[in-house]
C-alpha angles and dihedrals in degrees: 000000000000119000113250114219095213097056136058132178119239116171115292097350139050113240120209119218118249115263129217094033095281118157118259116253114271121255102264091217094051091042092050089046091052094047091051088050089057095053112119105263096205100046105073095172091051090049094049090050094046090048091050095048091046090050092051091049094049091047089059092057128085103242130167114263099244092045091048090051094051093048092050086052092055093049091047092051089054092046092051091052089049089047091052091054091050089048091056091051093049088053090064098033126103126220135288089043120240120237089252090067101022097058095050087044092055093044090050096049087050091055091050089049092054093046092051089049091049094050090045092051090049092047092051089047093054092041091059094057117115091218107042103161091091091053101039095108095045089047093053092044089054094049092047098047091042092051091047092050093048092052091046090050087053091048093050087050093053090048087059090051088244130134118257115263118251092231090059092059093046090053092047092051091048092048092051094044089054090046094054092044091057093040105242101095092109098042117108122213117258093240097105129223118065097336110157132214125230090263090050092053093048093049090047089056092049095049094046091052090048091053089065099240091196088069094049121100113241098251090044089055091068092046092052091052091048092049091053091046089062104036109029088092086077087069124085141187120236144168117245094227119158091339092065096112093046094048091052089054090054098038101152112121096011126114127194118229105218101167092228131130089269127074118266113286125237111254088232090064096038106109100184120083114268113245129205091251096059117113115219137193108225114204098165095112090050092047089051091054091044090055093047088051093052089049091049095050091049088054092051099253112164107262093230091061088056095049095254135125120257092257088070087087088076119098089227092059090051091049089050094051088048089052092048091052090050095051093046100041104035105021109186129195115252094211115119132175115258109240097184141344126239112185100208142021139176117232128196118188129201129045095250090058098042096062097060090037090059096039099053122340096058090055095059122099112252091253089064097043096095091059092045093053093046091059090054108047089170089057091045091056090056100044123098137164122236138182116233107231101169137011128194133174091267101041153318140284108221132191119205118247107163148325136064120332103163094109098046113108138145110286095023119136112237139182117224127197119182108210091234094056133069094206125088117222121212115215147150126248102239100168141028122189127185104205132187121284093032092293112153121195132182132187119223126200111208112234100182138347092233141010138192123217113224142136132253116219110215124204118261140185122274115287091015129112114255109243113244112212117197110226140164115239112216110199098198127018113192089200087060097046094260095313120144122253143169136240103213137164108274114275094359100106110048123207112275096033108151115229124191121205136180112230123174089338096307129107114248119198116202134174126213118242132204115299114269098200137356117224133177102319096330140065140216110242124186122223125221131189110267118224113237 
């Protein structure tokens, strides 16, 4: 058959040459890649808005499935690069976030939401086809990429100490349901290393949410994510079946998948009867391994033999693992009944600022506070005002009103003085939450109802000055059953240090014990009576 010059075969269709000398339409993939390369590199907010607008325009067009999938891949690669830049800025940011960081963060989360929605719509479209063997690979790619983006969106939200969006959980539920329906939810990519399956990503998101990320210090959040990356493969999804009643009786380490806008609920807190149709996340094997790792670290086993990084030798890392085990095995509700409402409170953060605040400024009347703060510019830079939105026997829920917050972080020691009280409470910041409309909340655990700034004089060699260590003496620690304790700079007051006090005209000899908890730059040390 002679070759006709005006026709050429290209796959399943015949393509006619363009007439009139007009240029052929550009390749959409090459054009999109070129457009992404022209985005302003130093304007993250502009980049996020441009990516969102381009994605919306692309979704309105009728594009071939495989081309659409590749175009989505180009945009989500650009969105992930942008997300990495935002995450690096969050690592150095203070809360509440300034508009310079908050606006790009919201715009980037919006792009990730659009991308997840686009992948989900494409996956559902392909899943409904009668003949699916021709689109099996695109279907799997759409579900895998969508699941990874949804978990990344949650991770970025946790990094900003915000609560995960309901749409993200809806998308994760849908992606996992489609993957289980088509039989590849538990298949891991053949890329080697620590590549995770769709079920692994979903379980990782569930467990990170169950670990209460708003109460995790910034450095520890990366450690929790790394731990889950290595050990989440010990979890599995299962259907309750005929063992539903027995599983509810031994609910520890099980989570119920409800498909709602909230993360799956721990079975220990699930009040309705478990039915055979319920799907569960089973973390019992991972919890058993975690407990073995904690026991091994306590016995001095080398972390590498336990599958842990070298930093696991630190006491803080062991405390983090113990907290994770408690959250995952015995999750508890944070709700407390409000006993009374105090509208305002002054808060000072940081050990170095708390001592002068308790010693002098906190005892001044409010009419004199401006002068007192003016004499202490370092104290003024660490003081802020908060509204008390909740109070429980163990602490306070506070909402930011005004003042300096750049030194507030999870694990930081603080002093709190409600305006209607003369006493100053010493506590620890246990939680930080960025809420909508610029609201910023923190949770404070009360450590002691009062504190005395003083110094501890350590022994020294002959003809040497004896070191004087600034400390806060806590007369009664509820966590120690009312026993006294110290807040001291980390490592400065060794166990066994003798401390002498005057109490009711009598001399009281005490001895420092082993540190109970290491906070941001300080540690809590119990005091015991010293034998004469």
